[in-house]
BAVO-600250 format. One record per residue (C-alpha): x negated, z negated, y. Coordinates in steps of 0.25 Angstrom, whole numbers, always signed. Layout:
// residues N
R     u     w     v
R     X     Z     Y
...
END
This chain:
// residues 43
R     u     w     v
R  -286  -201  +435
R  -279  -204  +422
R  -272  -217  +420
R  -279  -227  +411
R  -273  -237  +401
R  -280  -249  +396
R  -276  -257  +384
R  -283  -270  +379
R  -280  -273  +365
R  -282  -288  +361
R  -285  -288  +346
R  -290  -301  +341
R  -288  -311  +331
R  -293  -314  +317
R  -280  -313  +309
R  -281  -326  +303
R  -266  -327  +301
R  -266  -314  +294
R  -276  -320  +284
R  -285  -308  +286
R  -300  -306  +286
R  -301  -297  +298
R  -295  -298  +312
R  -280  -294  +313
R  -283  -282  +322
R  -291  -275  +311
R  -281  -278  +300
R  -275  -265  +295
R  -260  -262  +295
R  -257  -249  +288
R  -271  -245  +288
R  -274  -247  +303
R  -280  -259  +309
R  -270  -267  +318
R  -278  -264  +330
R  -277  -249  +327
R  -262  -249  +330
R  -264  -256  +343
R  -275  -246  +347
R  -267  -234  +343
R  -256  -239  +352
R  -265  -238  +364
R  -272  -225  +360
END
């Protein structure tokens, strides 16, 4: 049986301190949403 790894990514917040109109996890940095960097790390 193969070993399994589970990750829970807590991605929440409205980004009010960033003065942005969408949640901070969806704000793009270098063309990639912040959540994308996190998910890529666990991929």
